[in-house]
N, CA, C and O of each residue as an XYZ file, in Angstrom:
876
protein
N     108.586     93.792    121.948
C     108.956     93.149    120.857
C     109.865     93.768    120.164
O     111.071     94.013    120.142
N     108.390     94.029    119.318
C     108.968     94.767    117.956
C     109.000     95.967    117.452
O     109.105     96.526    116.361
N     108.815     96.323    119.125
C     109.319     98.335    119.029
C     110.228     97.812    119.024
O     110.062     97.043    118.077
N     111.174     97.623    119.410
C     112.811     96.871    120.237
C     112.923     96.668    118.425
O     113.150     97.637    117.701
N     112.802     95.819    118.097
C     113.277     95.785    116.572
C     112.719     96.369    115.722
O     112.262     95.792    114.735
N     112.635     97.609    115.909
C     111.989     98.541    114.649
C     112.664     99.582    114.801
O     113.102    100.231    113.852
N     112.903     99.990    116.475
C     114.165    100.546    116.639
C     115.756    100.455    116.612
O     116.454    101.469    116.598
N     116.425     98.786    116.605
C     117.191     98.447    116.557
C     117.733     97.965    115.422
O     118.961     97.979    115.337
N     116.854     97.387    114.203
C     117.410     96.756    113.431
C     117.924     98.069    112.131
O     117.394     99.178    112.078
N     119.111     97.568    111.126
C     118.761     98.932    109.934
C     118.587     98.473    108.948
O     119.622     98.212    108.335
N     117.515     98.188    108.382
C     116.781     97.587    106.900
C     117.762     98.034    106.762
O     118.398     99.023    107.125
N     117.965     96.355    105.585
C     119.145     95.797    104.152
C     118.948     97.260    103.147
O     117.828     97.770    103.135
N     119.970     97.841    102.394
C     119.094     98.641    101.191
C     119.049     98.489    100.603
O     119.189     99.534     99.968
N     118.744     96.858     99.290
C     117.565     96.342     98.753
C     115.801     96.230     98.993
O     114.932     96.326     98.126
N     115.569     95.911    101.009
C     114.417     96.041    100.944
C     114.349     97.866    101.226
O     113.315     98.347    100.763
N     115.006     98.583    101.698
C     114.799     99.842    101.192
C     114.363    100.427     99.856
O     113.383    101.070     99.479
N     115.392     99.991     99.326
C     114.899    100.357     97.813
C     114.041    100.088     97.495
O     113.443    100.950     96.851
N     113.491     99.028     97.648
C     111.934     98.321     96.862
C     111.010     98.718     97.434
O     109.883     98.765     96.941
N     111.359     99.150     98.800
C     109.922     99.745     99.758
C     109.676    101.575     98.573
O     108.784    101.974     97.825
N     110.654    101.988     98.909
C     110.707    103.320     97.419
C     110.399    103.430     96.617
O     109.491    104.189     96.281
N     111.114    102.612     95.855
C     110.494    102.929     94.507
C     108.623    101.843     94.679
O     108.012    101.797     93.611
N     108.154    101.359     95.489
C     106.565    100.900     95.532
C     106.635    102.805     95.997
O     107.027    103.660     95.203
N     106.292    103.019     97.024
C     105.974    104.422     96.752
C     106.217    105.564     95.930
O     106.027    106.756     96.170
N     106.631    105.044     95.009
C     107.382    106.295     93.721
C     105.848    105.465     93.390
O     104.827    106.144     93.495
N     105.761    104.428     93.111
C     105.125    104.122     92.013
C     103.698    104.492     92.135
O     102.977    104.832     91.196
N     103.186    104.345     94.007
C     102.358    104.902     94.378
C     102.186    106.355     94.503
O     100.990    106.549     94.286
N     102.718    107.383     94.721
C     102.801    108.560     94.598
C     102.874    109.413     93.666
O     103.029    110.634     93.697
N     102.709    108.424     92.527
C     103.441    108.882     90.886
C     101.567    108.961     90.696
O     101.045    109.720     91.513
N     100.833    108.430     89.959
C      99.649    108.251     89.847
C      98.557    108.783     90.683
O      98.616    108.258     91.795
N      97.587    109.618     90.581
C      96.862    110.629     91.522
C      95.768    110.077     90.798
O      95.723    110.263     89.582
N      94.772    109.345     91.445
C      93.747    108.597     91.763
C      92.783    109.908     90.814
O      93.064    111.093     90.634
N      91.491    109.028     90.311
C      90.499    110.355     90.317
C      89.712    110.300     91.707
O      90.111    110.017     92.836
N      87.928    110.826     91.029
C      87.595    111.064     93.048
C      86.459    110.800     92.437
O      86.519    111.488     91.417
N      84.477    109.667     92.424
C      84.203    109.969     91.977
C      83.255    111.383     93.052
O      82.346    112.048     92.556
N      83.683    111.546     94.339
C      83.237    112.627     94.834
C      83.133    113.596     94.685
O      84.213    114.157     94.497
N      81.979    114.447     94.650
C      82.134    115.590     94.869
C      82.400    117.060     96.409
O      82.358    116.915     97.630
N      82.722    118.673     95.317
C      82.335    119.400     96.849
C      81.496    118.697     97.855
O      80.969    117.587     97.790
N      81.490    119.716     98.935
C      80.362    118.941     99.562
C      80.259    120.069    100.949
O      81.161    120.340    101.741
N      78.868    120.587    100.923
C      78.967    121.957    101.671
C      79.505    121.557    103.097
O      80.334    122.262    103.674
N      79.008    120.414    103.633
C      80.101    120.207    104.888
C      80.550    118.996    104.589
O      79.917    117.941    104.553
N      82.397    119.324    104.237
C      82.707    118.331    103.846
C      83.299    117.582    104.530
O      83.649    116.472    104.131
N      83.617    118.187    106.116
C      84.477    117.544    107.664
C      83.380    116.366    107.263
O      83.841    115.598    106.419
N      82.134    116.081    107.653
C      81.147    114.682    107.444
C      81.391    114.647    106.518
O      80.703    115.649    106.320
N      81.667    114.493    105.827
C      82.085    113.687    104.146
C      82.982    112.984    104.835
O      82.685    111.953    105.438
N      83.980    113.411    104.806
C      85.344    113.589    105.113
C      85.269    111.911    106.325
O      85.614    110.771    106.017
N      84.750    112.361    107.546
C      85.127    111.500    108.677
C      84.286    110.039    108.086
O      84.613    108.953    108.564
N      83.047    110.132    106.879
C      82.755    109.140    107.120
C      83.680    108.695    105.828
O      84.652    108.010    106.146
N      83.605    108.839    105.109
C      84.852    108.129    104.224
C      86.201    107.636    104.696
O      86.931    106.871    104.065
N      86.494    108.272    106.118
C      87.727    107.837    105.902
C      87.057    106.449    107.193
O      87.223    105.230    107.209
N      86.819    106.743    107.483
C      85.922    105.458    108.361
C      85.655    104.193    107.531
O      85.353    103.046    107.860
N      85.865    104.773    106.371
C      84.748    103.213    105.513
C      86.230    102.340    104.532
O      86.285    101.208    104.051
N      87.367    103.588    104.553
C      88.681    103.359    104.104
C      89.610    102.398    105.508
O      90.528    101.580    105.454
N      88.861    102.968    106.625
C      90.008    103.017    107.838
C      89.493    100.517    107.734
O      90.164     99.485    107.726
N      88.037    100.871    107.686
C      87.939     99.673    107.570
C      87.971     98.626    107.206
O      88.037     97.611    107.900
N      87.896     98.769    105.152
C      88.399     97.763    104.350
C      89.981     97.642    104.160
O      90.528     96.620    103.746
N      90.808     99.107    104.605
C      92.827     98.523    104.571
C      92.397     97.936    106.169
O      92.192     99.029    106.697
N      92.091     96.759    107.431
C      91.844     96.786    107.946
C      91.639     95.193    107.392
O      92.482     94.316    107.574
N      90.517     95.019    106.772
C      89.991     93.891    106.344
C      90.802     93.023    105.786
O      90.827     91.792    105.766
N      91.782     94.248    105.117
C      93.049     93.776    103.381
C      93.890     93.323    104.107
O      94.541     92.306    103.866
N      94.011     94.217    105.371
C      95.379     93.773    106.052
C      95.462     92.567    106.243
O      96.035     91.663    105.635
N      94.316     92.642    107.902
C      94.301     91.276    108.213
C      93.844     90.169    107.859
O      93.338     89.368    108.645
N      93.998     89.949    106.340
C      93.328     89.127    105.649
C      94.856     88.018    105.025
O      95.097     86.841    104.756
N      95.567     89.402    105.059
C      96.914     88.924    104.613
C      98.128     88.507    105.124
O      99.206     88.083    104.706
N      97.454     88.835    106.421
C      98.537     88.910    107.118
C      98.014     87.090    108.212
O      98.760     86.447    108.952
N      96.851     86.860    107.935
C      96.401     85.342    108.118
C      97.485     84.096    107.093
O      97.019     83.045    106.652
N      98.104     84.283    107.008
C      99.626     83.247    106.223
C     100.744     83.139    107.183
O     101.439     84.121    107.443
N     101.040     81.411    107.983
C     101.570     81.969    109.330
C     102.862     82.185    108.708
O     102.920     82.498    107.519
N     104.550     81.954    109.861
C     105.918     81.710    109.339
C     106.251     82.845    107.691
O     105.820     83.976    107.467
N     106.986     82.127    106.977
C     107.744     82.250    105.727
C     106.907     82.905    104.324
O     107.206     83.570    103.332
N     105.614     82.237    104.951
C     104.776     82.595    103.524
C     103.900     83.968    103.784
O     103.367     84.786    103.034
N     104.026     83.801    105.398
C     103.326     85.537    105.700
C     104.420     86.278    105.484
O     104.084     87.332    104.945
N     106.121     86.178    105.741
C     106.308     87.445    105.113
C     106.501     87.828    103.806
O     107.156     88.795    103.417
N     105.782     86.867    103.022
C     106.180     87.365    101.647
C     105.109     88.392    101.142
O     105.248     89.237    100.258
N     103.989     88.115    101.924
C     103.023     89.233    101.449
C     103.042     90.383    102.288
O     102.015     91.059    102.348
N     104.175     90.755    103.030
C     104.485     92.075    103.346
C     103.966     93.223    103.122
O     103.212     94.049    103.638
N     104.936     92.936    101.684
C     104.835     94.376    100.681
C     103.933     94.523     99.891
O     103.772     95.585     99.289
N     103.051     93.327     99.716
C     101.973     93.321     98.558
C     100.590     93.835     99.522
O      99.637     94.489     99.097
N     100.785     93.350    100.886
C     100.227     93.965    102.338
C     100.156     95.928    102.480
O      99.188     96.652    102.716
N     101.604     96.275    102.220
C     101.779     98.493    102.278
C     101.424     98.572    101.315
O     101.504     99.759    100.998
N     100.742     97.583     99.970
C     101.062     97.826     98.502
C      99.591     98.365     98.856
O      99.331     99.527     98.542
N      98.493     97.482     99.573
C      97.638     96.836     99.586
C      96.830     98.606    100.036
O      95.973     99.180     99.363
N      97.245     98.934    100.897
C      96.799     99.660    102.260
C      97.222    100.965    101.710
O      96.415    101.842    102.017
N      98.353    101.450    100.902
C      98.780    102.505    100.781
C      97.964    102.968     99.263
O      97.874    104.187     99.115
N      97.155    101.783     97.732
C      96.076    102.194     97.668
C      94.761    103.004     97.906
O      94.071    103.797     97.265
N      94.752    102.343     99.296
C      93.900    102.648     99.909
C      93.522    103.606    100.501
O      92.429    104.079    100.810
N      95.116    103.995    100.712
C      94.762    105.333    101.691
C      95.113    106.763    100.467
O      94.997    107.972    100.667
N      95.458    106.198     99.504
C      95.471    106.862     98.361
C      94.619    107.320     97.533
O      94.846    108.389     96.966
N      93.720    106.764     97.349
C      91.940    106.999     97.011
C      91.102    108.039     98.112
O      90.179    108.794     97.808
N      91.729    107.837     99.530
C      90.960    107.991    100.723
C      91.421    110.080    100.236
O      90.767    111.113    100.099
N      93.102    109.612    100.135
C      93.017    111.707    100.454
C      92.802    111.455     99.034
O      93.944    111.172     98.673
N      92.231    111.395     98.238
C      91.711    112.199     96.816
C      90.421    112.206     96.749
O      89.916    112.688     95.735
N      89.579    111.690     97.783
C      88.885    111.508     97.931
C      88.340    112.588     98.414
O      87.303    113.018     97.908
N      88.879    113.151     99.368
C      89.113    113.950    100.559
C      88.936    115.324    100.084
O      88.275    116.282    100.485
N      90.085    115.028     98.672
C      90.670    116.318     98.805
C      89.373    117.164     97.281
O      89.162    118.355     97.053
N      88.836    115.996     96.621
C      87.407    115.855     96.509
C      86.671    116.183     96.955
O      86.061    116.637     95.987
N      85.460    116.597     98.618
C      85.051    116.683     98.575
C      84.984    117.853     99.459
O      83.851    118.213     99.778
N      86.399    118.790    100.105
C      86.947    119.874    100.167
C      87.083    120.525     98.988
O      87.689    121.590     99.100
N      86.634    120.175     97.621
C      87.226    120.807     96.001
C      87.760    121.530     95.795
O      87.600    122.647     95.304
N      89.297    120.406     96.529
C      90.425    120.834     96.141
C      91.187    120.240     94.968
O      92.157    120.746     94.404
N      90.541    118.987     94.669
C      91.001    117.880     93.578
C      92.137    118.868     92.482
O      93.299    118.615     92.163
N      91.589    119.596     92.245
C      92.920    120.169     91.413
C      94.067    120.513     91.369
O      94.767    120.538     90.357
N      94.311    120.749     92.224
C      95.518    120.493     93.193
C      96.354    119.938     93.360
O      97.483    120.309     93.041
N      96.033    118.661     94.021
C      96.117    117.638     94.497
C      97.769    117.169     93.728
O      97.903    117.407     92.528
N      98.475    116.776     94.195
C      99.952    116.073     93.174
C     100.588    115.246     94.128
O     100.125    114.798     95.177
N     101.773    115.094     93.601
C     102.839    114.558     94.432
C     103.605    114.422     95.958
O     104.010    113.606     96.787
N     103.438    116.276     95.577
C     103.803    116.250     97.637
C     102.978    116.381     98.273
O     103.389    116.753     99.372
N     101.749    116.276     98.245
C     100.232    116.764     98.812
C     100.017    115.603     99.057
O      99.544    115.383    100.172
N     100.302    114.256     98.019
C      99.341    113.085     97.864
C     101.135    112.205     99.357
O     100.794    111.421    100.242
N     102.410    112.544     99.232
C     103.307    112.593    100.065
C     102.964    113.034    101.732
O     102.980    112.337    102.746
N     102.649    114.517    101.532
C     102.990    114.734    103.246
C     101.461    114.200    103.917
O     101.454    114.039    105.137
N     100.260    113.941    103.202
C      99.158    113.081    103.469
C      98.972    111.876    104.056
O      98.468    111.681    105.162
N      99.615    110.635    102.885
C     100.165    109.935    103.306
C     100.987    109.429    104.779
O     100.774    108.413    105.441
N     101.915    110.444    105.001
C     103.071    109.733    106.193
C     103.422    110.310    106.509
O     104.646    110.192    106.468
N     102.735    111.998    107.401
C     103.179    113.164    107.509
C     102.948    112.568    109.339
O     103.699    112.881    110.262
N     102.068    111.928    109.417
C     101.364    111.260    110.812
C     102.687    110.207    110.964
O     103.072    110.123    112.130
N     103.247    109.606    110.248
C     104.422    108.892    110.844
C     106.229    108.874    110.930
O     107.185    108.371    111.521
N     105.717    110.111    109.544
C     107.175    110.518    108.828
C     106.853    111.731    109.247
O     106.061    112.221    108.442
N     107.149    112.632    110.344
C     106.573    114.034    110.373
C     108.000    114.797    109.678
O     107.738    115.318    108.594
N     109.089    114.910    110.006
C     110.425    115.755    109.769
C     110.549    115.684    108.475
O     110.895    116.597    107.725
N     110.133    114.078    108.064
C     110.876    113.556    106.470
C     110.073    114.440    104.801
O     110.438    114.829    103.692
N     108.551    114.339    105.831
C     107.765    115.429    104.791
C     107.488    116.670    104.976
O     106.395    117.158    104.687
N     108.586    117.398    105.547
C     108.620    118.597    106.139
C     108.827    119.335    104.641
O     108.142    120.156    104.029
N     110.181    118.610    104.320
C     110.772    118.551    102.730
C     109.769    119.024    101.440
O     109.740    119.839    100.517
N     109.072    118.069    101.962
C     108.189    118.899    100.710
C     106.257    119.808    101.295
O     105.320    120.094    100.549
N     106.339    119.953    102.490
C     105.153    120.682    102.276
C     105.270    120.907    104.066
O     105.756    120.005    104.748
N     104.842    122.008    104.607
C     105.090    123.103    105.939
C     103.770    123.595    106.062
O     103.145    123.849    105.033
N     103.087    123.822    107.541
C     102.095    124.769    107.598
C     103.228    126.035    108.637
O     103.990    125.994    109.603
N     102.752    126.922    107.779
C     102.817    128.696    107.813
C     101.755    129.125    108.117
O     101.197    129.812    107.262
N     100.912    128.860    109.687
C     100.445    130.022    110.061
C      98.970    129.636    110.170
O      98.573    129.290    111.282
N      98.049    129.657    109.073
C      96.565    129.124    108.428
C      96.539    128.564    108.100
O      95.578    127.797    108.159
N      98.022    128.290    107.120
C      97.898    127.933    104.847
C      99.016    126.410    105.290
O      99.385    126.176    106.442
N      99.309    125.718    104.305
C      99.936    125.316    104.265
C     101.553    125.437    102.746
O     101.449    125.805    101.576
N     102.308    125.148    103.204
C     103.331    125.043    101.788
C     103.373    124.585    101.150
O     103.306    123.522    101.767
N     103.443    124.297    100.171
C     103.639    123.594     99.144
C     105.376    123.312     98.807
O     105.643    124.122     97.919
N     106.270    122.747     99.046
C     107.477    123.124     97.830
C     107.558    122.530     97.454
O     107.145    121.382     97.619
N     108.193    123.024     96.665
C     108.212    122.344     95.045
C     109.079    121.712     94.087
O     109.457    122.458     93.184
N     109.716    119.870     94.040
C     111.061    119.651     93.941
C     111.337    119.071     93.087
O     110.494    118.838     92.221
N     112.277    118.731     93.012
C     113.155    118.579     91.890
C     112.388    116.552     92.039
O     111.653    116.121     92.927
N     112.939    115.802     90.843
C     112.783    114.296     91.074
C     113.654    113.114     91.839
O     113.286    111.951     92.003
N     115.139    113.818     92.345
C     116.047    113.342     92.856
C     115.119    113.607     94.390
O     114.541    112.860     95.180
N     115.314    114.852     94.305
C     114.268    115.718     95.982
C     113.090    114.520     96.056
O     113.056    114.085     97.207
N     112.414    114.058     95.451
C     111.463    113.494     95.788
C     111.984    111.739     95.973
O     111.789    111.035     96.963
N     112.555    111.423     94.927
C     113.690    109.810     95.779
C     114.263    110.564     96.597
O     113.239    111.242     96.677
N     114.926    111.060     97.258
C     115.603    111.124     98.071
C     114.222    111.077     99.231
O     114.026    109.961     99.713
N     113.294    112.179     99.685
C     112.467    112.024    100.482
C     111.782    110.380    101.097
O     111.774    109.873    102.218
N     111.299    109.953     99.861
C     111.279    108.682     99.661
C     111.349    107.286     99.931
O     110.513    106.397    100.096
N     113.117    107.383     99.928
C     113.689    106.940    100.720
C     113.858    107.150    102.249
O     114.061    106.357    103.168
N     113.756    108.040    102.214
C     113.891    108.207    104.173
C     112.961    107.668    104.958
O     113.095    107.321    106.132
N     111.213    107.551    103.711
C     110.663    107.587    104.335
C     110.486    106.020    104.289
O     109.521    105.504    104.852
N     111.475    105.227    103.579
C     111.128    104.083    103.007
C     111.894    102.984    104.224
O     111.738    101.770    104.356
N     112.764    103.952    105.020
C     114.200    103.074    105.968
C     112.851    102.729    107.625
O     112.470    101.863    108.412
N     112.689    104.029    107.264
C     111.540    103.914    109.238
C     109.860    102.688    108.393
O     108.998    102.395    109.222
N     109.631    102.152    106.893
C     108.795    101.803    107.464
C     109.464    100.332    106.838
O     108.810     99.347    106.495
N     110.479    100.438    106.808
C     111.119     99.036    106.731
C     111.864     98.637    108.263
O     112.485     97.593    108.466
N     111.694     99.454    109.016
C     112.497     99.070    110.484
C     110.608     98.514    111.183
O     110.288     97.637    111.985
N     109.684     99.632    110.311
C     108.231     98.653    111.086
C     107.776     97.839    110.387
O     106.626     97.472    110.631
N     108.425     97.312    109.376
C     107.978     95.839    109.015
C     107.982     94.401    109.344
O     107.296     93.378    109.328
N     109.875     95.202    109.849
C     110.707     93.749    110.939
C     109.446     93.314    111.595
O     108.837     92.296    111.266
N     109.019     94.274    112.702
C     107.700     94.173    113.665
C     106.514     93.329    113.134
O     105.987     92.441    113.805
N     106.024     93.768    111.524
C     105.197     93.011    111.356
C     105.412     91.437    110.555
O     104.571     90.562    110.353
N     107.083     91.483    110.153
C     107.360     89.782    109.686
C     107.382     89.347    111.345
O     106.367     88.678    111.153
N     107.651     89.138    112.813
C     107.371     88.860    113.384
C     105.719     88.526    113.932
O     105.411     87.423    114.383
N     105.183     89.158    113.862
C     103.770     88.702    113.590
C     102.742     88.106    112.668
O     101.550     88.162    112.972
N     103.131     87.566    111.605
C     103.371     86.985    110.738
C     103.066     85.184    111.498
O     102.151     84.360    111.523
N     104.500     85.322    112.029
C     104.833     83.614    113.203
C     103.336     83.318    113.665
O     102.996     82.207    113.259
N     102.147     84.086    114.521
C     100.939     84.197    115.128
C     100.063     84.511    114.095
O      99.765     85.671    113.813
N      99.459     83.116    113.273
C      98.944     83.402    112.517
C      97.291     84.745    112.977
O      97.010     85.878    112.588
N      96.580     83.679    114.021
C      96.168     84.738    114.103
C      95.424     85.942    114.747
O      94.480     86.602    114.314
N      96.237     86.050    116.092
C      96.542     86.308    117.095
C      97.769     88.351    116.128
O      97.775     89.532    116.473
N      98.346     87.727    115.200
C      99.052     88.533    114.668
C      98.429     89.198    113.081
O      99.203     89.927    112.460
N      97.302     88.967    112.597
C      96.075     89.209    111.944
C      95.539     90.291    112.588
O      95.329     91.447    112.222
N      95.348     89.685    113.649
C      94.234     91.247    114.405
C      94.933     92.261    114.812
O      94.444     93.383    114.939
N      96.175     91.969    115.064
C      96.761     93.361    115.676
C      97.467     94.193    114.610
O      98.028     95.272    114.801
N      97.294     93.159    112.810
C      97.852     94.334    111.781
C      97.173     94.575    110.768
O      97.376     95.088    109.668
N      95.929     93.914    111.559
C      94.540     94.755    111.363
C      94.429     96.312    111.416
O      94.514     97.377    110.805
N      94.109     95.494    112.909
C      93.764     97.059    113.879
C      95.109     98.174    113.733
O      94.788     99.359    113.820
N      96.598     97.871    113.516
C      96.939     98.609    112.867
C      96.832     99.283    111.583
O      97.329    100.409    111.620
N      96.519     99.071    110.863
C      95.831     99.582    109.710
C      94.467    100.346    109.375
O      94.057    101.106    108.498
N      94.009     99.775    110.475
C      92.223    100.020    110.771
C      93.449    102.237    111.162
O      93.461    103.381    110.708
N      93.899    101.689    111.859
C      94.444    103.381    113.139
C      95.874    104.018    112.014
O      96.460    105.099    112.078
N      96.028    103.159    111.300
C      97.121    103.951    110.481
C      96.641    104.850    109.019
O      97.271    105.737    108.443
N      95.150    104.193    108.644
C      94.619    105.167    107.764
C      93.585    106.440    108.396
O      93.356    107.505    107.823
N      93.029    105.992    109.762
C      92.339    106.903    109.874
C      92.949    108.126    110.154
O      92.329    109.190    110.171
N      94.632    107.964    110.467
C      95.397    108.972    110.286
C      95.464    109.880    109.839
O      95.434    111.056    110.202
N      95.674    108.816    108.039
C      95.793    109.427    107.037
C      94.523    110.562    106.543
O      94.632    111.497    105.750
N      93.296    110.108    107.321
C      92.717    111.185    106.672
C      92.288    112.047    107.751
O      91.228    112.669    107.701
N      93.065    112.094    108.692
C      93.094    112.866    109.763
C      93.479    113.905    109.073
O      92.851    114.867    108.631
N      95.259    113.425    109.001
C      96.322    114.512    108.585
C      95.626    115.715    107.314
O      95.747    116.940    107.301
N      94.812    114.710    106.223
C      94.335    114.924    105.145
C      93.008    116.116    104.815
O      92.783    116.987    103.975
N      92.263    115.486    106.150
C      90.454    116.372    106.558
C      91.903    117.833    106.899
O      92.111    118.537    105.911
N      92.514    118.079    107.821
C      93.413    119.223    107.720
C      94.302    119.745    107.487
O      94.866    120.697    108.026
N      94.598    118.939    106.327
C      95.539    119.571    105.241
C      94.505    120.453    103.825
O      94.700    121.554    103.309
N      93.315    119.318    103.525
C      92.532    120.144    102.482
C      91.551    121.113    102.931
O      90.568    121.389    102.243
N      91.859    121.819    104.445
C      90.349    122.467    105.073
C      91.105    123.876    105.184
O      90.450    124.785    105.695
N      92.460    124.170    104.745
C      93.383    125.165    104.897
C      93.496    125.901    103.508
O      92.439    125.761    102.893
N      94.368    126.591    102.855
C      94.568    127.487    101.810
C      96.006    126.667    102.347
O      96.666    126.506    103.373
N      95.988    126.144    100.412
C      97.138    125.318    100.337
C      97.557    126.201     99.528
O      96.727    126.421     98.645
N      99.331    127.351     99.370
C      99.749    127.949     98.804
C     101.200    126.776     97.849
O     101.821    125.894     98.443
N     101.327    126.998     96.913
C     102.965    126.553     95.768
C     104.374    126.526     95.871
O     105.014    125.952     94.991
N     104.702    126.835     96.415
C     106.458    127.016     96.266
C     106.685    127.133     94.692
O     106.192    126.232     94.014
N     107.286    128.012     94.132
C     107.859    127.492     92.601
C     109.115    127.012     92.690
O     109.696    127.049     93.775
N     109.513    126.669     91.947
C     111.301    125.995     91.894
C     112.222    127.029     91.159
O     111.880    127.225     89.993
N     113.126    127.611     91.514
C     113.496    128.761     90.808
C     115.372    128.081     90.629
O     115.778    127.229     91.419
N     116.215    128.598     89.579
C     117.551    128.319     89.300
C     117.922    127.317     90.050
O     118.484    127.368     91.144
N     117.469    126.035     89.199
C     117.472    125.403     89.930
C     118.290    123.513     88.988
O     117.352    123.006     88.373
N     119.353    122.791     88.864
C     120.118    122.804     87.360
C     119.589    121.781     87.637
O     119.819    121.184     86.585
N     118.789    120.758     88.520
C     117.650    119.546     88.161
C     115.877    119.305     87.450
O     114.798    119.873     87.617
N     116.111    118.758     87.059
C     114.771    118.684     86.450
C     113.484    118.935     87.209
O     113.499    118.433     88.333
N     112.545    119.483     86.937
C     111.501    119.414     88.667
C     110.815    118.901     88.474
O     110.643    119.043     87.263
N     109.841    117.989     88.996
C     109.196    117.081     89.140
C     108.045    117.554     88.357
O     107.499    118.514     88.901
N     107.380    117.099     87.001
C     106.544    116.755     86.674
C     105.483    116.529     86.869
O     105.552    115.307     86.737
N     103.807    116.845     87.241
C     102.881    116.625     87.657
C     102.133    114.822     87.433
O     102.551    114.116     86.515
N     101.363    114.467     88.115
C     101.383    113.604     88.136
C     100.583    112.915     87.117
O      99.459    113.336     86.846
N     100.897    112.263     86.747
C      99.119    111.445     85.695
C      98.237    111.401     86.577
O      98.440    111.124     87.759
N      96.842    111.757     85.910
C      95.825    111.534     86.389
C      94.382    110.721     85.771
O      94.234    109.985     84.795
N      93.673    111.089     86.541
C      92.178    109.995     85.927
C      91.958    108.751     86.290
O      90.856    108.332     85.936
N      92.839    107.768     87.066
C      92.494    106.333     87.524
C      92.030    106.104     89.214
O      92.510    106.310     90.328
N      91.020    105.652     88.721
C      89.418    105.653     90.023
C      89.513    103.859     90.299
O      90.071    102.893     89.779
N      88.734    104.097     91.275
C      88.408    103.025     91.823
C      88.574    101.626     91.126
O      88.235    100.599     91.715
């Protein structure tokens, strides 16, 4: 039922705008990390991914417990809470691979949403052989990418809204999805930061390019 709703429902523009704005807030501030470059980064990254996935499942499942209309009010806070956990995971994995210094807005978008919106994130990053090419983008370009991701997320949220009418079963399912989703973010981040990363430069564009995301926020 949820899959049918996600495929058939066209989300209202105001809902998509809210989610796109929330996404911009998430990717526009790159958190700091307490992690250090590791001699065995994959092992440490797997541990971090498991920890973050368990945390995401707990947070999402708890927010999903209120039944009916009250539960629906928790959808955006739920998404924001999970994205903040996943954002920190991406920053931590970048750190253990010794690449925290190159983590910017485009890389964050790719790591967070490649598994759910693979075609869309190709506008900001693409794999070329054994390396990744980060496509420099204007602010308008980033906004367009996030809005397209917002449409996909809005459609999935319709299925979550139905699950909130079944408080216990729905909470277990939503928590399980948060675990899976965060695990995919971790896998994408490991694959990404384990390879060489090149950044494309913007030339002869009339729009103002995206500035580097502010840094320094920690858990």
